C-alpha positions, 0 to 999 in steps of 0.5 A: 501407581505403577512405575516402569522398572527400566527405561524404554529404549528408542528401539523398543518404543519404535517397535511398539509404534510400528503399527500406529500409521495412517492408512491411505483410503481405498479410492475407486472411480465411479462411472461418472469419473469422480473418486469415491469410497468403495461400498458407498453411494457416489457423492457427486452423481448419487449412484451405487452399483450402477443404480441411481439411488439418490436424486441429483438435488439430494446428492 
């Protein structure tokens, strides 16, 4: 099994983990005023790009 030749420093470990972050989701506001994710049907009103896609009882 492979073993590291040298101890990984705190700085090197931090540089490697520099991209391991959680991005905040991009939130848009529907015409009904509720927040939703872009390019998806609004979960509260069921509309997408100004058209009614889901019925109110399905949403």
